[in-house]
C-alpha beads as a LAMMPS data file, in Angstrom:
LAMMPS data file: protein, C-alpha beads

68 atoms
67 bonds

1 atom types
1 bond types

-500.0 500.0 xlo xhi
-500.0 500.0 ylo yhi
-500.0 500.0 zlo zhi

Masses

1 110.0

Atoms # bond

1 1 1 401.673 -31.136 -93.166
2 1 1 398.576 -32.662 -91.084
3 1 1 397.375 -36.097 -92.067
4 1 1 395.738 -39.205 -90.167
5 1 1 396.726 -42.682 -90.314
6 1 1 394.286 -45.487 -90.727
7 1 1 395.289 -47.117 -87.434
8 1 1 397.129 -45.291 -84.470
9 1 1 398.784 -48.418 -84.028
10 1 1 400.917 -48.117 -87.329
11 1 1 403.918 -46.495 -88.412
12 1 1 403.929 -44.669 -91.656
13 1 1 406.388 -43.030 -94.027
14 1 1 405.528 -39.745 -95.539
15 1 1 407.168 -38.714 -99.045
16 1 1 407.790 -35.638 -100.874
17 1 1 407.440 -36.166 -104.416
18 1 1 408.590 -33.662 -107.803
19 1 1 406.056 -33.288 -110.527
20 1 1 408.393 -36.402 -112.472
21 1 1 407.692 -38.861 -108.848
22 1 1 411.336 -38.408 -107.923
23 1 1 411.365 -38.583 -103.795
24 1 1 413.113 -35.136 -102.780
25 1 1 412.354 -35.800 -99.331
26 1 1 410.890 -38.770 -96.721
27 1 1 410.129 -39.316 -93.089
28 1 1 409.210 -41.950 -90.895
29 1 1 405.952 -41.330 -89.279
30 1 1 405.156 -42.801 -85.511
31 1 1 401.982 -44.302 -85.166
32 1 1 400.242 -41.651 -82.952
33 1 1 401.478 -38.554 -85.397
34 1 1 399.253 -36.037 -86.865
35 1 1 401.696 -34.395 -88.530
36 1 1 405.457 -33.294 -89.771
37 1 1 406.897 -30.326 -90.945
38 1 1 409.391 -30.287 -94.033
39 1 1 411.836 -27.433 -94.292
40 1 1 411.669 -27.360 -97.974
41 1 1 415.137 -28.204 -98.922
42 1 1 415.969 -31.199 -100.797
43 1 1 419.663 -32.271 -101.024
44 1 1 420.373 -29.528 -98.854
45 1 1 419.341 -27.225 -101.333
46 1 1 415.907 -24.944 -100.919
47 1 1 413.377 -26.701 -103.203
48 1 1 411.307 -24.970 -105.581
49 1 1 408.327 -26.018 -107.784
50 1 1 405.152 -28.009 -107.339
51 1 1 405.397 -31.213 -104.717
52 1 1 403.039 -33.815 -104.136
53 1 1 402.883 -35.779 -100.364
54 1 1 402.184 -39.446 -99.969
55 1 1 401.618 -41.124 -96.765
56 1 1 401.986 -44.966 -96.632
57 1 1 402.243 -47.626 -94.162
58 1 1 405.552 -48.635 -92.975
59 1 1 404.797 -51.813 -93.544
60 1 1 403.904 -51.539 -97.398
61 1 1 406.778 -49.084 -97.755
62 1 1 408.989 -51.828 -96.264
63 1 1 408.193 -54.001 -99.201
64 1 1 408.834 -51.656 -102.067
65 1 1 412.235 -51.040 -100.645
66 1 1 414.147 -48.659 -98.477
67 1 1 412.239 -45.099 -97.774
68 1 1 414.469 -42.864 -95.830

Bonds

1 1 1 2
2 1 2 3
3 1 3 4
4 1 4 5
5 1 5 6
6 1 6 7
7 1 7 8
8 1 8 9
9 1 9 10
10 1 10 11
11 1 11 12
12 1 12 13
13 1 13 14
14 1 14 15
15 1 15 16
16 1 16 17
17 1 17 18
18 1 18 19
19 1 19 20
20 1 20 21
21 1 21 22
22 1 22 23
23 1 23 24
24 1 24 25
25 1 25 26
26 1 26 27
27 1 27 28
28 1 28 29
29 1 29 30
30 1 30 31
31 1 31 32
32 1 32 33
33 1 33 34
34 1 34 35
35 1 35 36
36 1 36 37
37 1 37 38
38 1 38 39
39 1 39 40
40 1 40 41
41 1 41 42
42 1 42 43
43 1 43 44
44 1 44 45
45 1 45 46
46 1 46 47
47 1 47 48
48 1 48 49
49 1 49 50
50 1 50 51
51 1 51 52
52 1 52 53
53 1 53 54
54 1 54 55
55 1 55 56
56 1 56 57
57 1 57 58
58 1 58 59
59 1 59 60
60 1 60 61
61 1 61 62
62 1 62 63
63 1 63 64
64 1 64 65
65 1 65 66
66 1 66 67
67 1 67 68
């Protein structure tokens, strides 16, 4: 997945969510990162279906609880 953080000095968290909004995968993103690769696995099993990706700033993610 390719993305752009609003600030190259701020870390982030990218999450993959299923249609019900459940997180199936997440990864911390370094401030300079422009992409991550998701293996398509969730809980050790190959995931199938439709998924959404959400990118948040690490400071925002830490306020809403544990991310990874």
